[in-house]
C-alpha positions in Angstrom: -16.7 -7.2 18.3 -16.1 -7.9 14.7 -13.8 -5.7 12.6 -15.8 -3.0 10.8 -15.1 0.2 9.0 -16.7 3.6 8.3 -15.8 6.5 6.0 -12.7 8.4 7.0 -13.3 11.5 9.1 -10.3 13.7 10.1 -10.0 14.5 13.8 -12.6 11.9 14.8 -11.8 8.8 16.8 -13.3 5.9 15.0 -13.7 2.5 16.6 -12.9 -0.4 14.2 -12.9 -3.3 16.7 -12.7 -4.0 20.4 -8.9 -3.4 20.4 -8.5 -0.9 17.6 -9.4 2.8 17.0 -8.4 5.1 14.2 -7.7 8.9 14.3 -7.0 10.5 10.9 -4.7 13.6 10.8 -5.7 16.7 9.0 -3.1 16.5 6.3 -5.0 15.3 3.3 -3.4 15.8 0.0 -2.2 14.2 -3.3 0.4 12.1 -1.5 -1.5 11.4 1.7 -5.0 10.7 0.4 -7.6 11.6 3.2 -4.8 12.0 5.7 -2.4 9.9 7.8 -4.2 7.2 9.9 -3.0 7.0 13.5 -4.1 3.7 15.2 -4.8 3.3 18.9 -4.3 -0.4 19.8 -5.5 -1.9 23.2 -8.0 -1.2 25.9 -6.5 -1.1 29.4 -3.2 0.1 28.1 -2.5 1.5 24.6 0.0 1.5 21.8 -0.2 4.3 19.3 1.0 3.4 15.8 2.1 6.1 13.4 1.3 9.3 15.4 1.6 11.3 12.2 2.6 14.9 11.5 3.2 17.2 14.4 -0.1 19.1 14.0 -1.2 20.5 17.4 -4.9 19.6 16.9 -4.0 16.0 16.0 -1.7 15.7 19.0 -4.3 17.2 21.3 -6.9 14.7 20.0 -4.5 11.8 20.6 -3.7 12.9 24.1 -7.4 13.2 24.8 -8.2 9.8 23.4 -5.3 8.1 25.2 -5.6 9.7 28.6 -3.2 8.0 31.0 -3.2 4.6 29.2 -0.5 5.3 26.6 2.5 3.0 27.1 4.1 2.7 23.6 4.5 4.8 20.5 5.4 2.9 17.3 6.2 4.2 13.9 6.1 2.1 10.7 8.8 4.4 9.1 10.2 7.8 9.4 8.6 9.7 6.5 7.4 13.1 7.7 3.7 12.4 7.5 4.1 9.4 9.9 6.5 10.1 12.7 7.1 13.8 13.7 4.3 13.7 16.3 6.1 10.8 18.0 8.6 12.9 19.9 6.0 15.4 21.1 3.7 12.6 22.3 6.5 10.7 24.0 7.6 13.9 26.0 4.0 14.5 27.0 3.2 11.0 28.2 6.5 9.2 29.0 5.5 6.4 26.6 8.3 4.3 25.1 9.1 5.1 21.5 9.9 2.3 19.0 10.9 2.4 15.4 13.9 2.1 13.2 16.2 4.9 12.0 17.8 5.2 8.6 20.2 7.5 6.8 18.5 10.7 5.6 17.7 10.7 1.9 15.9 14.0 2.0 12.6 12.6 3.0 13.2 11.4 6.6 12.1 12.8 9.9 15.7 13.4 11.2 14.4 14.3 14.7 13.1 10.8 15.3 15.1 9.1 18.0 13.6 5.8 19.3 14.0 4.5 22.8 14.4 1.1 21.1 15.1 0.1 17.5 12.6 -2.3 16.0 13.8 -5.5 14.4 12.0 -8.1 12.4 10.0 -10.5 14.6 9.9 -8.2 17.7 6.8 -8.7 19.8 5.1 -6.1 21.9 2.8 -7.6 24.5 0.2 -5.3 26.1 -2.4 -6.2 28.7 -4.8 -7.3 26.0 -3.0 -7.3 22.7 0.2 -8.5 20.9 1.8 -6.6 18.1 4.5 -8.4 16.0 6.9 -6.4 13.9 7.4 -7.5 10.3 10.3 -5.8 8.4 8.9 -4.8 5.0 11.6 -2.7 3.2 10.8 -1.3 -0.2 8.9 1.9 0.2 11.8 2.8 2.4 14.5 0.6 4.1 13.3 1.1 7.7 9.6 0.2 7.0 7.7 -2.2 9.3 4.2 -3.6 9.2 2.7 -4.5 12.6 0.5 -7.5 13.0 -2.2 -7.4 15.7 -2.1 -11.2 16.4 -5.4 -11.4 18.2 -7.4 -10.0 15.3 -5.2 -10.8 12.3 -5.1 -7.1 11.6 -2.0 -5.8 9.7 -1.1 -2.2 10.2 0.6 -1.5 6.9 1.9 2.0 7.1 2.8 3.0 3.6 3.6 -0.6 2.4 0.0 -0.9 1.2 -2.3 2.1 0.8 -6.0 1.9 0.0 -7.0 3.5 -3.3 -3.5 4.2 -4.7 -0.2 2.7 -5.3 2.9 3.3 -3.2 5.6 5.6 -4.5 9.1 4.0 -4.4 11.9 6.7 -4.1 15.5 5.5 -4.5 17.9 5.2 -2.9 15.9 4.7 0.3 13.2 3.0 -1.7 13.9 -0.3 -3.5 11.4 -1.9 -5.9 13.0 -5.3 -5.7 12.7 -5.3 -1.9 9.2 -3.9 -2.1 7.9 -6.7 -4.3 9.6 -9.3 -2.1 8.2 -7.7 1.0 4.7 -7.9 -0.4 5.1 -11.6 -1.3 6.4 -12.3 2.2 3.2 -11.0 3.8 1.3 -13.9 2.1 3.1 -16.2 4.6 1.5 -14.4 7.6 -2.0 -15.0 9.1 -3.4 -11.7 7.9 -7.2 -11.2 7.8 -7.6 -7.4 7.4 -5.2 -4.6 6.2 -5.2 -1.3 8.0 -3.3 1.1 5.8 -1.6 4.3 6.8 -3.8 6.1 4.3 -7.4 5.2 3.4 -9.9 2.6 4.7 -9.6 -1.0 5.8 -9.0 -3.7 3.1 -10.9 -6.9 3.9 -9.4 -9.3 1.2 -5.7 -9.1 2.0 -4.5 -12.0 -0.2 -6.3 -10.7 -3.2 -5.0 -7.1 -2.6 -1.4 -8.3 -2.2 -1.5 -10.5 -5.3 -3.0 -7.6 -7.3 -0.3 -5.2 -6.1 2.5 -7.6 -7.1 0.9 -8.3 -10.5 0.5 -4.5 -11.1 4.1 -3.8 -10.3 5.3 -6.6 -12.6 3.0 -5.4 -15.4 4.4 -1.9 -15.0 7.9 -3.3 -15.1 7.2 -5.1 -18.3 6.1 -1.8 -19.8 9.4 -0.2 -18.7 11.3 -3.1 -20.4 9.2 -2.9 -23.5 9.7 0.9 -23.8 13.4 0.6 -23.3 13.8 -2.2 -25.8 11.8 -0.2 -28.4 13.9 3.0 -27.9 17.3 1.3 -27.3 18.3 4.0 -24.8 16.4 6.8 -23.1 16.5 9.1 -20.1 14.0 8.9 -17.3 12.1 11.9 -18.6 11.8 10.3 -22.0 10.5 7.1 -20.5 7.9 8.5 -18.1 5.2 9.5 -20.7 5.5 6.2 -22.5 5.4 4.0 -19.4 2.8 6.1 -17.6 0.7 7.1 -20.6 -2.6 6.6 -18.7 -1.5 8.6 -15.7 -2.4 12.3 -15.3 0.7 14.2 -16.5 0.6 16.3 -13.3 1.6 13.1 -11.5 4.5 12.2 -13.8 7.1 13.8 -11.6 6.1 11.4 -8.8 5.8 8.5 -11.2 9.4 9.2 -12.3 10.6 8.0 -8.9 8.9 4.6 -9.2 10.2 4.3 -12.8 13.7 4.9 -11.6 13.2 2.2 -9.0 12.0 -0.3 -11.7 15.0 0.5 -13.8 17.4 -0.1 -10.9 15.7 -3.5 -10.4 16.1 -4.3 -14.1 19.7 -3.3 -14.0 20.4 -5.8 -11.1 18.7 -8.5 -13.2 20.8 -7.7 -16.3 18.0 -6.3 -18.4 18.9 -2.6 -18.3 22.1 -0.6 -17.8 22.6 3.1 -16.9 25.4 5.1 -18.5 25.9 8.9 -18.0 22.2 9.4 -17.1 20.8 7.4 -19.9 19.3 3.9 -19.6 20.2 1.2 -22.2 18.5 -2.0 -23.2 20.8 -4.9 -22.5 19.4 -7.3 -25.0 17.9 -9.6 -22.3 14.2 -10.3 -22.1 11.9 -10.6 -19.1 10.7 -14.1 -18.4 
């Protein structure tokens, strides 16, 4: 069957294609949108991608949907809305747990312990599907996207989200790596994006190019504001750089602003001294 989508419904197993189903956890919110999407990949045997938060009702729904077919549990990254249910699901089913760990930066699921650490290019071959791991650091250093090769479907975790931009939180998050990881996806045969939050995206190249352009435009605003002020703190820069963003979201935007400034510092455009950021005299090209 062809890939198709339908409106997100929490707690309901939704079939997207012959090999892919989606079950959305009941954790909707400002940072998670309609909730974390858990994907069930395969027919005769299953891989669960991003089992989500350890909500009993979500875990029960996953166990009911998988039955005795679950063989693998994969996490795109270890933020607490994506991986905590993994350990519970693994204990209940004996499925192999795959992902990559990272030093705790205050946002990680520290209980996550994989049976095998994912590396770039790893391939998981089920009875009727192949998932290939693509390391996509940026949102966080241990982030992976997973390409379902038979359908050109890329499970993007939090690398790409539908309807909103991804927050980059240093030091685990890295804006330079994030933009480079987006650009690297253009080299892969991706036909559809399946994000960790929101609905399917059917024009992946356009979406990826838009995201890169958006980040670079925002970065130019950071550089312009810093050049105009000469020096400023993060809190002084946020309302100038994110003037069109609801002020209630400025504390979150502050993280991505910080990530942009770190990238600009590496490129010789900005410099940080004693908590204040200084214009270096260089210009973006």
